[in-house]
Chimera marker file (.cmm) of the C-alpha trace (Angstrom):
<marker_set name="trace">
<marker id="1" x="58.396" y="25.934" z="40.040" r="1" g="1" b="0" radius="0.5"/>
<marker id="2" x="56.476" y="25.563" z="36.770" r="1" g="1" b="0" radius="0.5"/>
<marker id="3" x="57.356" y="22.796" z="34.381" r="1" g="1" b="0" radius="0.5"/>
<marker id="4" x="58.973" y="23.567" z="31.029" r="1" g="1" b="0" radius="0.5"/>
<marker id="5" x="55.659" y="23.318" z="29.169" r="1" g="1" b="0" radius="0.5"/>
<marker id="6" x="53.988" y="25.818" z="31.556" r="1" g="1" b="0" radius="0.5"/>
<marker id="7" x="56.762" y="28.421" z="31.797" r="1" g="1" b="0" radius="0.5"/>
<marker id="8" x="55.475" y="30.937" z="29.288" r="1" g="1" b="0" radius="0.5"/>
<marker id="9" x="51.731" y="30.381" z="29.527" r="1" g="1" b="0" radius="0.5"/>
<marker id="10" x="49.515" y="33.153" z="30.883" r="1" g="1" b="0" radius="0.5"/>
<marker id="11" x="48.767" y="33.102" z="34.586" r="1" g="1" b="0" radius="0.5"/>
<marker id="12" x="46.014" y="34.694" z="36.622" r="1" g="1" b="0" radius="0.5"/>
<marker id="13" x="45.884" y="35.464" z="40.348" r="1" g="1" b="0" radius="0.5"/>
<marker id="14" x="42.898" y="33.842" z="42.081" r="1" g="1" b="0" radius="0.5"/>
<marker id="15" x="41.877" y="34.382" z="45.689" r="1" g="1" b="0" radius="0.5"/>
<marker id="16" x="40.867" y="31.177" z="47.469" r="1" g="1" b="0" radius="0.5"/>
<marker id="17" x="38.066" y="31.087" z="50.080" r="1" g="1" b="0" radius="0.5"/>
<marker id="18" x="40.759" y="30.870" z="52.743" r="1" g="1" b="0" radius="0.5"/>
<marker id="19" x="42.136" y="34.258" z="51.696" r="1" g="1" b="0" radius="0.5"/>
<marker id="20" x="45.387" y="33.127" z="50.084" r="1" g="1" b="0" radius="0.5"/>
<marker id="21" x="46.237" y="34.152" z="46.551" r="1" g="1" b="0" radius="0.5"/>
<marker id="22" x="47.278" y="31.459" z="44.073" r="1" g="1" b="0" radius="0.5"/>
<marker id="23" x="48.555" y="31.626" z="40.500" r="1" g="1" b="0" radius="0.5"/>
<marker id="24" x="46.545" y="29.503" z="38.090" r="1" g="1" b="0" radius="0.5"/>
<marker id="25" x="47.011" y="28.907" z="34.390" r="1" g="1" b="0" radius="0.5"/>
<marker id="26" x="44.603" y="30.630" z="32.019" r="1" g="1" b="0" radius="0.5"/>
<marker id="27" x="43.020" y="28.107" z="29.662" r="1" g="1" b="0" radius="0.5"/>
<marker id="28" x="43.333" y="29.142" z="26.026" r="1" g="1" b="0" radius="0.5"/>
<marker id="29" x="40.274" y="29.570" z="23.848" r="1" g="1" b="0" radius="0.5"/>
<marker id="30" x="40.009" y="29.007" z="20.110" r="1" g="1" b="0" radius="0.5"/>
<marker id="31" x="40.351" y="32.063" z="17.902" r="1" g="1" b="0" radius="0.5"/>
<marker id="32" x="38.263" y="33.007" z="14.919" r="1" g="1" b="0" radius="0.5"/>
<marker id="33" x="38.812" y="31.112" z="11.682" r="1" g="1" b="0" radius="0.5"/>
<marker id="34" x="39.688" y="33.264" z="8.688" r="1" g="1" b="0" radius="0.5"/>
<marker id="35" x="39.254" y="32.907" z="4.943" r="1" g="1" b="0" radius="0.5"/>
<marker id="36" x="42.431" y="31.702" z="3.251" r="1" g="1" b="0" radius="0.5"/>
<marker id="37" x="42.096" y="34.273" z="0.474" r="1" g="1" b="0" radius="0.5"/>
<marker id="38" x="40.546" y="37.494" z="1.814" r="1" g="1" b="0" radius="0.5"/>
<marker id="39" x="41.202" y="36.938" z="5.565" r="1" g="1" b="0" radius="0.5"/>
<marker id="40" x="37.554" y="37.607" z="6.470" r="1" g="1" b="0" radius="0.5"/>
<marker id="41" x="35.981" y="35.780" z="9.434" r="1" g="1" b="0" radius="0.5"/>
<marker id="42" x="34.337" y="32.440" z="8.576" r="1" g="1" b="0" radius="0.5"/>
<marker id="43" x="30.808" y="31.973" z="9.859" r="1" g="1" b="0" radius="0.5"/>
<marker id="44" x="29.610" y="28.580" z="11.037" r="1" g="1" b="0" radius="0.5"/>
<marker id="45" x="32.957" y="27.734" z="12.667" r="1" g="1" b="0" radius="0.5"/>
<marker id="46" x="33.146" y="27.668" z="16.490" r="1" g="1" b="0" radius="0.5"/>
<marker id="47" x="35.297" y="30.292" z="18.175" r="1" g="1" b="0" radius="0.5"/>
<marker id="48" x="35.708" y="31.575" z="21.703" r="1" g="1" b="0" radius="0.5"/>
<marker id="49" x="35.397" y="28.082" z="23.153" r="1" g="1" b="0" radius="0.5"/>
<marker id="50" x="38.009" y="25.920" z="24.769" r="1" g="1" b="0" radius="0.5"/>
<marker id="51" x="39.554" y="23.037" z="22.827" r="1" g="1" b="0" radius="0.5"/>
<marker id="52" x="37.723" y="20.321" z="24.764" r="1" g="1" b="0" radius="0.5"/>
<marker id="53" x="34.390" y="22.106" z="24.222" r="1" g="1" b="0" radius="0.5"/>
<marker id="54" x="34.958" y="22.143" z="20.455" r="1" g="1" b="0" radius="0.5"/>
<marker id="55" x="35.880" y="18.446" z="20.554" r="1" g="1" b="0" radius="0.5"/>
<marker id="56" x="32.515" y="17.650" z="22.175" r="1" g="1" b="0" radius="0.5"/>
<marker id="57" x="30.562" y="19.269" z="19.324" r="1" g="1" b="0" radius="0.5"/>
<marker id="58" x="29.165" y="17.109" z="16.535" r="1" g="1" b="0" radius="0.5"/>
<marker id="59" x="30.907" y="17.039" z="13.156" r="1" g="1" b="0" radius="0.5"/>
<marker id="60" x="28.428" y="19.400" z="11.490" r="1" g="1" b="0" radius="0.5"/>
<marker id="61" x="28.653" y="21.876" z="14.382" r="1" g="1" b="0" radius="0.5"/>
<marker id="62" x="32.455" y="22.007" z="14.072" r="1" g="1" b="0" radius="0.5"/>
<marker id="63" x="32.477" y="22.972" z="10.400" r="1" g="1" b="0" radius="0.5"/>
<marker id="64" x="30.005" y="23.512" z="7.536" r="1" g="1" b="0" radius="0.5"/>
<marker id="65" x="29.286" y="20.669" z="5.116" r="1" g="1" b="0" radius="0.5"/>
<marker id="66" x="29.722" y="22.613" z="1.854" r="1" g="1" b="0" radius="0.5"/>
<marker id="67" x="32.957" y="21.936" z="-0.056" r="1" g="1" b="0" radius="0.5"/>
<marker id="68" x="35.760" y="24.343" z="0.942" r="1" g="1" b="0" radius="0.5"/>
<marker id="69" x="33.425" y="25.983" z="3.500" r="1" g="1" b="0" radius="0.5"/>
<marker id="70" x="35.873" y="25.471" z="6.359" r="1" g="1" b="0" radius="0.5"/>
<marker id="71" x="38.642" y="27.290" z="4.444" r="1" g="1" b="0" radius="0.5"/>
<marker id="72" x="37.049" y="29.958" z="2.254" r="1" g="1" b="0" radius="0.5"/>
<marker id="73" x="34.289" y="32.548" z="2.744" r="1" g="1" b="0" radius="0.5"/>
<marker id="74" x="31.111" y="32.378" z="0.604" r="1" g="1" b="0" radius="0.5"/>
<marker id="75" x="32.086" y="35.329" z="-1.607" r="1" g="1" b="0" radius="0.5"/>
<marker id="76" x="35.435" y="33.797" z="-2.614" r="1" g="1" b="0" radius="0.5"/>
<marker id="77" x="33.869" y="30.340" z="-2.887" r="1" g="1" b="0" radius="0.5"/>
<marker id="78" x="31.329" y="31.584" z="-5.421" r="1" g="1" b="0" radius="0.5"/>
<marker id="79" x="34.095" y="33.050" z="-7.601" r="1" g="1" b="0" radius="0.5"/>
<marker id="80" x="36.060" y="29.792" z="-7.364" r="1" g="1" b="0" radius="0.5"/>
<marker id="81" x="33.052" y="27.657" z="-8.346" r="1" g="1" b="0" radius="0.5"/>
<marker id="82" x="32.285" y="29.892" z="-11.338" r="1" g="1" b="0" radius="0.5"/>
<marker id="83" x="35.861" y="29.897" z="-12.592" r="1" g="1" b="0" radius="0.5"/>
<marker id="84" x="36.162" y="26.107" z="-12.059" r="1" g="1" b="0" radius="0.5"/>
<marker id="85" x="33.078" y="25.458" z="-14.194" r="1" g="1" b="0" radius="0.5"/>
<marker id="86" x="34.235" y="27.923" z="-16.847" r="1" g="1" b="0" radius="0.5"/>
<marker id="87" x="37.655" y="26.229" z="-16.950" r="1" g="1" b="0" radius="0.5"/>
<marker id="88" x="36.086" y="22.815" z="-17.309" r="1" g="1" b="0" radius="0.5"/>
<marker id="89" x="33.993" y="23.908" z="-20.296" r="1" g="1" b="0" radius="0.5"/>
<marker id="90" x="36.868" y="25.892" z="-21.886" r="1" g="1" b="0" radius="0.5"/>
<marker id="91" x="35.270" y="29.316" z="-21.425" r="1" g="1" b="0" radius="0.5"/>
<marker id="92" x="38.399" y="30.486" z="-19.582" r="1" g="1" b="0" radius="0.5"/>
<marker id="93" x="42.075" y="29.645" z="-19.815" r="1" g="1" b="0" radius="0.5"/>
<marker id="94" x="44.358" y="28.995" z="-16.855" r="1" g="1" b="0" radius="0.5"/>
<marker id="95" x="46.161" y="32.287" z="-17.539" r="1" g="1" b="0" radius="0.5"/>
<marker id="96" x="42.958" y="34.302" z="-17.091" r="1" g="1" b="0" radius="0.5"/>
<marker id="97" x="42.215" y="32.879" z="-13.633" r="1" g="1" b="0" radius="0.5"/>
<marker id="98" x="43.418" y="34.704" z="-10.512" r="1" g="1" b="0" radius="0.5"/>
<marker id="99" x="46.579" y="33.024" z="-9.218" r="1" g="1" b="0" radius="0.5"/>
<marker id="100" x="45.279" y="32.883" z="-5.615" r="1" g="1" b="0" radius="0.5"/>
<marker id="101" x="42.381" y="30.659" z="-6.695" r="1" g="1" b="0" radius="0.5"/>
<marker id="102" x="44.296" y="28.008" z="-8.684" r="1" g="1" b="0" radius="0.5"/>
<marker id="103" x="44.806" y="25.568" z="-5.805" r="1" g="1" b="0" radius="0.5"/>
<marker id="104" x="41.121" y="25.632" z="-4.846" r="1" g="1" b="0" radius="0.5"/>
<marker id="105" x="39.934" y="25.499" z="-8.458" r="1" g="1" b="0" radius="0.5"/>
<marker id="106" x="41.919" y="22.288" z="-8.970" r="1" g="1" b="0" radius="0.5"/>
<marker id="107" x="40.242" y="20.818" z="-5.865" r="1" g="1" b="0" radius="0.5"/>
<marker id="108" x="36.782" y="21.633" z="-7.232" r="1" g="1" b="0" radius="0.5"/>
<marker id="109" x="37.583" y="20.343" z="-10.750" r="1" g="1" b="0" radius="0.5"/>
<marker id="110" x="38.782" y="17.025" z="-9.272" r="1" g="1" b="0" radius="0.5"/>
<marker id="111" x="35.531" y="16.780" z="-7.325" r="1" g="1" b="0" radius="0.5"/>
<marker id="112" x="33.385" y="17.575" z="-10.399" r="1" g="1" b="0" radius="0.5"/>
<marker id="113" x="34.969" y="14.855" z="-12.563" r="1" g="1" b="0" radius="0.5"/>
<link id1="1" id2="2" r="1" g="1" b="0" radius="0.2"/>
<link id1="2" id2="3" r="1" g="1" b="0" radius="0.2"/>
<link id1="3" id2="4" r="1" g="1" b="0" radius="0.2"/>
<link id1="4" id2="5" r="1" g="1" b="0" radius="0.2"/>
<link id1="5" id2="6" r="1" g="1" b="0" radius="0.2"/>
<link id1="6" id2="7" r="1" g="1" b="0" radius="0.2"/>
<link id1="7" id2="8" r="1" g="1" b="0" radius="0.2"/>
<link id1="8" id2="9" r="1" g="1" b="0" radius="0.2"/>
<link id1="9" id2="10" r="1" g="1" b="0" radius="0.2"/>
<link id1="10" id2="11" r="1" g="1" b="0" radius="0.2"/>
<link id1="11" id2="12" r="1" g="1" b="0" radius="0.2"/>
<link id1="12" id2="13" r="1" g="1" b="0" radius="0.2"/>
<link id1="13" id2="14" r="1" g="1" b="0" radius="0.2"/>
<link id1="14" id2="15" r="1" g="1" b="0" radius="0.2"/>
<link id1="15" id2="16" r="1" g="1" b="0" radius="0.2"/>
<link id1="16" id2="17" r="1" g="1" b="0" radius="0.2"/>
<link id1="17" id2="18" r="1" g="1" b="0" radius="0.2"/>
<link id1="18" id2="19" r="1" g="1" b="0" radius="0.2"/>
<link id1="19" id2="20" r="1" g="1" b="0" radius="0.2"/>
<link id1="20" id2="21" r="1" g="1" b="0" radius="0.2"/>
<link id1="21" id2="22" r="1" g="1" b="0" radius="0.2"/>
<link id1="22" id2="23" r="1" g="1" b="0" radius="0.2"/>
<link id1="23" id2="24" r="1" g="1" b="0" radius="0.2"/>
<link id1="24" id2="25" r="1" g="1" b="0" radius="0.2"/>
<link id1="25" id2="26" r="1" g="1" b="0" radius="0.2"/>
<link id1="26" id2="27" r="1" g="1" b="0" radius="0.2"/>
<link id1="27" id2="28" r="1" g="1" b="0" radius="0.2"/>
<link id1="28" id2="29" r="1" g="1" b="0" radius="0.2"/>
<link id1="29" id2="30" r="1" g="1" b="0" radius="0.2"/>
<link id1="30" id2="31" r="1" g="1" b="0" radius="0.2"/>
<link id1="31" id2="32" r="1" g="1" b="0" radius="0.2"/>
<link id1="32" id2="33" r="1" g="1" b="0" radius="0.2"/>
<link id1="33" id2="34" r="1" g="1" b="0" radius="0.2"/>
<link id1="34" id2="35" r="1" g="1" b="0" radius="0.2"/>
<link id1="35" id2="36" r="1" g="1" b="0" radius="0.2"/>
<link id1="36" id2="37" r="1" g="1" b="0" radius="0.2"/>
<link id1="37" id2="38" r="1" g="1" b="0" radius="0.2"/>
<link id1="38" id2="39" r="1" g="1" b="0" radius="0.2"/>
<link id1="39" id2="40" r="1" g="1" b="0" radius="0.2"/>
<link id1="40" id2="41" r="1" g="1" b="0" radius="0.2"/>
<link id1="41" id2="42" r="1" g="1" b="0" radius="0.2"/>
<link id1="42" id2="43" r="1" g="1" b="0" radius="0.2"/>
<link id1="43" id2="44" r="1" g="1" b="0" radius="0.2"/>
<link id1="44" id2="45" r="1" g="1" b="0" radius="0.2"/>
<link id1="45" id2="46" r="1" g="1" b="0" radius="0.2"/>
<link id1="46" id2="47" r="1" g="1" b="0" radius="0.2"/>
<link id1="47" id2="48" r="1" g="1" b="0" radius="0.2"/>
<link id1="48" id2="49" r="1" g="1" b="0" radius="0.2"/>
<link id1="49" id2="50" r="1" g="1" b="0" radius="0.2"/>
<link id1="50" id2="51" r="1" g="1" b="0" radius="0.2"/>
<link id1="51" id2="52" r="1" g="1" b="0" radius="0.2"/>
<link id1="52" id2="53" r="1" g="1" b="0" radius="0.2"/>
<link id1="53" id2="54" r="1" g="1" b="0" radius="0.2"/>
<link id1="54" id2="55" r="1" g="1" b="0" radius="0.2"/>
<link id1="55" id2="56" r="1" g="1" b="0" radius="0.2"/>
<link id1="56" id2="57" r="1" g="1" b="0" radius="0.2"/>
<link id1="57" id2="58" r="1" g="1" b="0" radius="0.2"/>
<link id1="58" id2="59" r="1" g="1" b="0" radius="0.2"/>
<link id1="59" id2="60" r="1" g="1" b="0" radius="0.2"/>
<link id1="60" id2="61" r="1" g="1" b="0" radius="0.2"/>
<link id1="61" id2="62" r="1" g="1" b="0" radius="0.2"/>
<link id1="62" id2="63" r="1" g="1" b="0" radius="0.2"/>
<link id1="63" id2="64" r="1" g="1" b="0" radius="0.2"/>
<link id1="64" id2="65" r="1" g="1" b="0" radius="0.2"/>
<link id1="65" id2="66" r="1" g="1" b="0" radius="0.2"/>
<link id1="66" id2="67" r="1" g="1" b="0" radius="0.2"/>
<link id1="67" id2="68" r="1" g="1" b="0" radius="0.2"/>
<link id1="68" id2="69" r="1" g="1" b="0" radius="0.2"/>
<link id1="69" id2="70" r="1" g="1" b="0" radius="0.2"/>
<link id1="70" id2="71" r="1" g="1" b="0" radius="0.2"/>
<link id1="71" id2="72" r="1" g="1" b="0" radius="0.2"/>
<link id1="72" id2="73" r="1" g="1" b="0" radius="0.2"/>
<link id1="73" id2="74" r="1" g="1" b="0" radius="0.2"/>
<link id1="74" id2="75" r="1" g="1" b="0" radius="0.2"/>
<link id1="75" id2="76" r="1" g="1" b="0" radius="0.2"/>
<link id1="76" id2="77" r="1" g="1" b="0" radius="0.2"/>
<link id1="77" id2="78" r="1" g="1" b="0" radius="0.2"/>
<link id1="78" id2="79" r="1" g="1" b="0" radius="0.2"/>
<link id1="79" id2="80" r="1" g="1" b="0" radius="0.2"/>
<link id1="80" id2="81" r="1" g="1" b="0" radius="0.2"/>
<link id1="81" id2="82" r="1" g="1" b="0" radius="0.2"/>
<link id1="82" id2="83" r="1" g="1" b="0" radius="0.2"/>
<link id1="83" id2="84" r="1" g="1" b="0" radius="0.2"/>
<link id1="84" id2="85" r="1" g="1" b="0" radius="0.2"/>
<link id1="85" id2="86" r="1" g="1" b="0" radius="0.2"/>
<link id1="86" id2="87" r="1" g="1" b="0" radius="0.2"/>
<link id1="87" id2="88" r="1" g="1" b="0" radius="0.2"/>
<link id1="88" id2="89" r="1" g="1" b="0" radius="0.2"/>
<link id1="89" id2="90" r="1" g="1" b="0" radius="0.2"/>
<link id1="90" id2="91" r="1" g="1" b="0" radius="0.2"/>
<link id1="91" id2="92" r="1" g="1" b="0" radius="0.2"/>
<link id1="92" id2="93" r="1" g="1" b="0" radius="0.2"/>
<link id1="93" id2="94" r="1" g="1" b="0" radius="0.2"/>
<link id1="94" id2="95" r="1" g="1" b="0" radius="0.2"/>
<link id1="95" id2="96" r="1" g="1" b="0" radius="0.2"/>
<link id1="96" id2="97" r="1" g="1" b="0" radius="0.2"/>
<link id1="97" id2="98" r="1" g="1" b="0" radius="0.2"/>
<link id1="98" id2="99" r="1" g="1" b="0" radius="0.2"/>
<link id1="99" id2="100" r="1" g="1" b="0" radius="0.2"/>
<link id1="100" id2="101" r="1" g="1" b="0" radius="0.2"/>
<link id1="101" id2="102" r="1" g="1" b="0" radius="0.2"/>
<link id1="102" id2="103" r="1" g="1" b="0" radius="0.2"/>
<link id1="103" id2="104" r="1" g="1" b="0" radius="0.2"/>
<link id1="104" id2="105" r="1" g="1" b="0" radius="0.2"/>
<link id1="105" id2="106" r="1" g="1" b="0" radius="0.2"/>
<link id1="106" id2="107" r="1" g="1" b="0" radius="0.2"/>
<link id1="107" id2="108" r="1" g="1" b="0" radius="0.2"/>
<link id1="108" id2="109" r="1" g="1" b="0" radius="0.2"/>
<link id1="109" id2="110" r="1" g="1" b="0" radius="0.2"/>
<link id1="110" id2="111" r="1" g="1" b="0" radius="0.2"/>
<link id1="111" id2="112" r="1" g="1" b="0" radius="0.2"/>
<link id1="112" id2="113" r="1" g="1" b="0" radius="0.2"/>
</marker_set>
């Protein structure tokens, strides 16, 4: 009987060399990482690997080094950087900025200062 932590996991039937059929657990693989704003796939992030394989990768192979690169796609990141700089130099007001970007703009402004 499976334990409580294995009850609802996916199983697969595997034939042993002896000819008997056994049920084994299917190991889960990591899914694709998505942009927090536009939900597009993030490049440079590992996907389709098992958790222990991702843990063996070096830090720079696990995620990009650019600020916010592990959360936001390059298109959205460019807009956030531009609006953060414009806010800092008073070319924009907080009301003119898209509401979805405010959290990330504050992160960039804190890093600039």
